[in-house]
C-alpha positions as CSV (number, residue, x, y, z in Angstrom):
1,M,22.8,-31.8,-53.2
2,I,21.9,-35.4,-52.2
3,L,19.1,-37.6,-53.4
4,V,17.9,-40.6,-51.5
5,T,15.5,-42.8,-53.4
6,G,13.2,-44.9,-51.3
7,G,14.0,-42.2,-48.7
8,T,11.1,-43.1,-46.3
9,G,12.0,-46.8,-46.0
10,S,13.9,-48.4,-43.2
11,I,17.3,-47.8,-44.7
12,G,16.6,-44.7,-46.7
13,S,15.2,-42.8,-43.8
14,Q,18.2,-43.7,-41.6
15,I,20.6,-42.5,-44.3
16,V,18.7,-39.2,-44.4
17,R,19.0,-38.9,-40.6
18,E,22.7,-39.5,-40.8
19,L,23.3,-37.2,-43.7
20,V,21.8,-34.2,-42.0
21,N,24.8,-34.3,-39.6
22,Y,27.0,-33.3,-42.6
23,S,24.9,-30.2,-43.2
24,P,24.4,-30.7,-47.0
25,A,22.8,-27.8,-48.9
26,K,19.8,-30.0,-49.8
27,I,18.6,-33.6,-49.3
28,I,15.8,-34.8,-51.5
29,V,13.7,-37.6,-50.1
30,F,12.0,-39.4,-53.0
31,S,9.4,-42.1,-52.5
32,K,5.8,-43.0,-53.6
33,D,4.3,-43.2,-50.1
34,D,2.8,-39.9,-49.1
35,S,1.8,-41.1,-45.6
36,K,5.4,-42.1,-44.7
37,Q,6.6,-38.8,-46.2
38,Y,4.2,-36.9,-43.9
39,L,5.3,-38.7,-40.8
40,M,9.0,-38.3,-41.7
41,K,8.5,-34.6,-42.4
42,Q,6.9,-34.2,-39.0
43,A,9.7,-36.1,-37.3
44,L,12.4,-34.1,-39.0
45,R,10.6,-30.7,-39.2
46,D,13.5,-28.9,-37.6
47,Y,15.6,-29.5,-40.8
48,S,14.9,-27.0,-43.4
49,N,17.3,-28.5,-46.0
50,I,15.2,-31.7,-46.5
51,Y,12.8,-31.7,-49.4
52,Y,10.1,-34.4,-50.0
53,L,9.1,-35.4,-53.5
54,I,6.5,-38.0,-54.4
55,G,7.1,-40.2,-57.4
56,D,7.9,-43.7,-58.7
57,I,11.3,-45.0,-59.6
58,R,9.6,-46.6,-62.6
59,D,8.6,-43.2,-64.1
60,Y,11.7,-42.0,-66.1
61,R,10.5,-38.4,-66.6
62,R,10.0,-38.0,-62.8
63,V,13.3,-39.6,-62.0
64,E,15.1,-37.4,-64.5
65,Y,13.5,-34.4,-63.0
66,I,14.5,-35.2,-59.4
67,C,18.1,-35.8,-60.5
68,T,18.5,-32.2,-61.6
69,D,21.5,-30.6,-60.0
70,V,22.1,-33.6,-57.7
71,D,25.7,-34.4,-56.7
72,F,25.2,-37.7,-54.9
73,I,22.5,-40.4,-55.0
74,F,21.8,-43.2,-52.6
75,H,19.5,-45.7,-54.3
76,T,17.5,-47.6,-51.7
77,A,14.2,-47.9,-53.5
78,A,13.4,-51.5,-54.2
79,L,11.0,-54.4,-53.6
80,K,12.9,-56.3,-50.9
81,Q,10.6,-59.0,-49.5
82,V,11.4,-62.4,-50.9
83,P,7.9,-63.8,-50.9
84,A,6.4,-60.7,-52.4
85,C,8.9,-60.8,-55.3
86,E,8.3,-64.6,-55.8
87,D,4.6,-64.0,-56.1
88,N,5.0,-60.8,-58.3
89,P,8.2,-61.3,-60.4
90,D,7.0,-58.9,-63.1
91,E,6.6,-56.1,-60.5
92,A,10.0,-56.9,-59.0
93,I,11.5,-56.5,-62.5
94,K,9.8,-53.2,-63.0
95,T,11.0,-51.7,-59.8
96,N,14.4,-53.4,-59.1
97,L,15.6,-53.4,-62.7
98,L,13.7,-50.9,-64.9
99,G,13.9,-48.5,-62.0
100,C,17.7,-48.9,-61.9
101,I,17.9,-48.3,-65.6
102,N,15.8,-45.1,-65.2
103,L,18.1,-43.9,-62.4
104,I,21.3,-44.6,-64.2
105,E,20.2,-42.8,-67.4
106,A,18.9,-39.8,-65.4
107,A,22.1,-39.7,-63.3
108,L,24.2,-39.7,-66.5
109,K,22.1,-37.0,-68.2
110,N,22.4,-34.8,-65.1
111,H,26.1,-35.4,-64.6
112,V,25.7,-36.7,-61.0
113,K,29.1,-37.2,-59.3
114,K,28.4,-40.5,-57.5
115,V,25.6,-43.1,-57.3
116,I,25.5,-45.8,-54.6
117,N,23.2,-48.8,-55.2
118,I,21.9,-50.7,-52.2
119,S,22.1,-54.5,-52.8
120,T,21.9,-57.6,-50.7
121,D,23.8,-60.9,-50.1
122,K,20.8,-62.6,-51.7
123,A,22.3,-61.4,-55.0
124,V,25.1,-64.0,-54.7
125,N,24.1,-67.3,-56.4
126,P,20.4,-66.3,-56.2
127,T,17.7,-68.8,-55.7
128,N,14.8,-66.3,-55.6
129,T,13.4,-63.5,-57.8
130,M,14.5,-60.7,-55.4
131,G,18.1,-61.9,-55.3
132,A,18.1,-62.4,-59.1
133,T,16.9,-58.8,-59.7
134,K,19.5,-57.5,-57.2
135,L,22.3,-59.4,-59.0
136,L,21.3,-57.8,-62.3
137,S,21.0,-54.4,-60.6
138,E,24.6,-54.7,-59.4
139,K,25.7,-55.6,-63.0
140,L,23.7,-52.6,-64.4
141,F,25.4,-50.2,-62.0
142,H,28.9,-51.7,-62.6
143,Q,28.5,-51.5,-66.4
144,A,27.2,-47.9,-66.1
145,N,30.7,-46.8,-65.4
146,M,31.7,-47.8,-68.9
147,K,28.7,-46.2,-70.8
148,L,29.7,-44.0,-73.8
149,N,27.7,-41.2,-72.4
150,N,29.3,-41.3,-69.0
151,H,31.3,-38.2,-68.5
152,G,32.5,-38.6,-64.9
153,T,29.7,-40.3,-62.9
154,T,30.9,-43.2,-60.7
155,F,28.6,-46.0,-59.8
156,S,29.1,-48.6,-57.0
157,S,27.1,-51.0,-54.9
158,V,27.0,-52.1,-51.3
159,R,25.8,-55.6,-50.3
160,F,23.8,-55.8,-47.1
161,G,23.1,-58.8,-44.9
162,N,19.9,-58.9,-42.9
163,V,19.4,-55.5,-41.3
164,L,18.3,-55.5,-37.7
165,G,15.3,-53.3,-37.2
166,S,14.3,-53.1,-40.9
167,R,10.8,-54.1,-41.8
168,G,10.6,-57.9,-42.3
169,S,13.8,-58.7,-40.4
170,V,13.5,-62.0,-38.6
171,I,14.8,-60.9,-35.1
172,P,12.4,-58.1,-34.5
173,L,9.6,-60.3,-35.8
174,L,10.3,-63.2,-33.5
175,F,11.0,-60.8,-30.5
176,D,7.6,-59.2,-31.1
177,Q,6.0,-62.7,-31.1
178,L,7.7,-63.5,-27.8
179,M,6.5,-60.3,-26.2
180,N,3.0,-60.9,-27.3
181,S,2.9,-64.5,-26.1
182,Q,2.6,-65.9,-29.7
183,P,4.3,-69.0,-31.1
184,L,7.7,-68.3,-32.6
185,T,7.3,-69.0,-36.4
186,I,10.6,-70.6,-37.4
187,T,11.3,-71.5,-41.0
188,D,14.2,-73.9,-40.4
189,L,16.3,-74.2,-37.3
190,G,19.4,-74.9,-39.4
191,M,19.0,-71.7,-41.3
192,T,21.8,-69.0,-40.9
193,R,21.9,-65.4,-41.9
194,F,24.4,-62.5,-41.9
195,F,23.3,-59.6,-39.7
196,M,24.1,-55.9,-39.3
197,S,22.5,-53.1,-37.5
198,I,20.9,-50.2,-39.3
199,Q,23.6,-47.9,-38.0
200,E,26.3,-50.2,-39.5
201,A,24.4,-50.4,-42.8
202,V,24.2,-46.6,-43.0
203,Q,27.8,-46.1,-42.1
204,L,28.8,-48.7,-44.7
205,T,26.8,-46.9,-47.3
206,I,28.2,-43.4,-46.6
207,K,31.8,-44.7,-46.4
208,A,31.3,-46.6,-49.7
209,C,30.2,-43.3,-51.3
210,A,33.4,-41.6,-50.0
211,Y,35.6,-44.5,-51.2
212,S,34.0,-45.1,-54.5
213,D,36.1,-44.9,-57.7
214,G,33.4,-46.7,-59.7
215,G,32.6,-50.3,-60.2
216,E,33.3,-51.6,-56.7
217,T,30.9,-53.7,-54.5
218,Y,31.4,-53.0,-50.8
219,I,30.5,-55.5,-48.1
220,L,30.6,-55.0,-44.3
221,K,32.4,-57.5,-42.3
222,M,29.5,-59.2,-40.6
223,K,28.8,-61.9,-38.1
224,A,26.1,-64.5,-38.6
225,L,23.3,-66.1,-36.6
226,K,21.8,-69.5,-36.7
227,L,18.0,-69.7,-36.1
228,S,18.4,-72.5,-33.5
229,D,20.7,-70.2,-31.5
230,L,18.2,-67.4,-31.8
231,V,15.5,-69.6,-30.4
232,V,17.7,-70.5,-27.4
233,G,18.4,-66.9,-26.8
234,L,14.7,-65.9,-26.9
235,K,13.9,-68.7,-24.5
236,Q,16.6,-67.5,-22.1
237,Y,15.3,-63.9,-22.4
238,A,11.8,-65.2,-21.6
239,K,13.2,-67.0,-18.5
240,D,15.2,-64.0,-17.3
241,H,12.2,-61.7,-17.6
242,Q,9.5,-64.0,-16.3
243,I,7.8,-64.3,-19.7
244,T,6.0,-67.5,-20.5
245,E,8.3,-69.8,-22.5
246,P,7.3,-69.6,-26.2
247,E,6.0,-72.4,-28.3
248,I,7.9,-73.1,-31.5
249,A,6.0,-73.4,-34.8
250,I,8.2,-74.8,-37.6
251,I,6.6,-73.4,-40.8
252,G,9.2,-74.4,-43.3
253,A,11.4,-72.3,-45.6
254,R,9.5,-69.8,-47.8
255,K,9.7,-70.0,-51.5
256,G,13.2,-69.1,-52.8
257,E,14.9,-69.1,-49.4
258,K,18.3,-70.7,-48.9
259,L,19.7,-72.3,-45.7
260,Y,22.7,-70.0,-45.8
261,E,23.7,-66.8,-47.6
262,E,27.0,-65.9,-49.2
263,L,29.0,-62.7,-49.3
264,A,30.6,-63.3,-52.7
265,S,30.3,-65.6,-55.6
266,E,33.1,-68.0,-56.6
267,H,34.3,-65.9,-59.5
268,E,34.5,-62.8,-57.3
269,L,36.9,-64.4,-54.7
270,Q,39.9,-63.6,-56.8
271,N,39.2,-59.8,-56.7
272,V,38.6,-59.1,-53.0
273,Y,40.2,-56.3,-51.0
274,E,39.7,-55.4,-47.4
275,N,40.3,-52.7,-44.7
276,D,39.4,-53.0,-41.0
277,E,35.7,-52.6,-41.6
278,M,34.7,-54.0,-45.0
279,F,35.5,-55.9,-48.1
280,A,35.6,-54.4,-51.6
281,I,35.1,-56.5,-54.7
282,S,37.0,-54.8,-57.5
283,H,39.1,-55.7,-60.5
284,I,41.7,-53.2,-59.3
285,L,43.0,-52.0,-55.9
286,P,40.6,-49.3,-54.6
287,K,42.4,-46.0,-54.4
288,N,40.6,-44.8,-51.2
289,G,40.0,-46.4,-47.9
290,A,43.3,-48.1,-47.3
291,F,42.3,-51.4,-48.9
292,K,44.7,-54.3,-49.4
293,K,44.4,-57.6,-51.3
294,T,43.0,-60.5,-49.3
295,S,41.5,-63.9,-49.7
296,L,37.9,-64.2,-48.6
297,T,37.6,-67.8,-47.4
298,D,34.7,-67.7,-44.8
299,Y,32.1,-66.1,-47.0
300,R,29.1,-68.2,-46.1
301,S,26.8,-67.5,-43.2
302,D,27.2,-71.1,-41.9
303,K,31.0,-70.7,-41.8
304,V,31.7,-67.3,-40.2
305,K,31.8,-66.3,-36.6
306,T,28.4,-66.1,-35.0
307,I,26.8,-63.5,-32.8
308,S,27.6,-64.1,-29.1
309,H,25.0,-64.7,-26.4
310,M,25.9,-61.3,-24.8
311,E,25.5,-59.6,-28.2
312,M,22.1,-61.3,-28.7
313,M,20.9,-60.1,-25.3
314,Q,21.9,-56.6,-26.1
315,I,19.9,-56.8,-29.4
316,F,16.8,-57.9,-27.4
317,K,17.4,-55.1,-24.9
318,D,17.6,-52.5,-27.8
319,L,14.4,-53.9,-29.3
320,K,12.6,-53.7,-25.9
321,A,13.7,-50.1,-25.6
């Protein structure tokens, strides 16, 4: 049996849609949004092995209950928007940290086999509340492997970059502004970010679960994108499709935002392993996934290979579809 917390969110719902292909006995979708649960239930009504439970990750008794007889947990429930967490740091702590503690304790009590925590590159050298809570959540999940009451549960994390198609992601936001003849609201033309598709994010998460021995942090090998290149691409798309060239509105970086993101902190660079698809940060060589020791030198979004013009046009094509 599999539990997906935050199972109606952008990432959680796609994990559920992928997991049904493996025909598990039961998938529990856990979230606090009854409207999203209703819509998801209608969309996936042909799957009788998906169960929908309302509740809040902050409520330990509810979390303990939903972990009953669960084998695997994908923890996607979180407050993820940087400005919202900056304005409401106490709420970010309650969800992103106290919620993690609740899940860890409930998983241990119910002898869950594996728990995968969804984190973000903003957890590396964080400058905002969301990133700081995610850094601490990684540490909570790492330390959970060593708890005295842990009798075989493994905990690992995955670090995402910006996920294309997820709510709040900059590319869909700017593309929607272009298609509606609105000014493109740009924070800083020099800003760079790592990007991954929802499909890549889901595959990374599921493979991390398969590979996990406990304590690792898995990171997809991602390309980056500079906002100035994105603006050029959007203007070219507008020209190619007879759309009025958009105006550019520079609004400045939001509170807590960095010009670039990082995949790993300096102290982690000595413990990096890789296979063809991803990196793993671990104090020992991961047993699964054919990983080998490597040096991670280009770990900043302003240093790595960027998305090509052709790849950008394909992203816009997918968004239009």
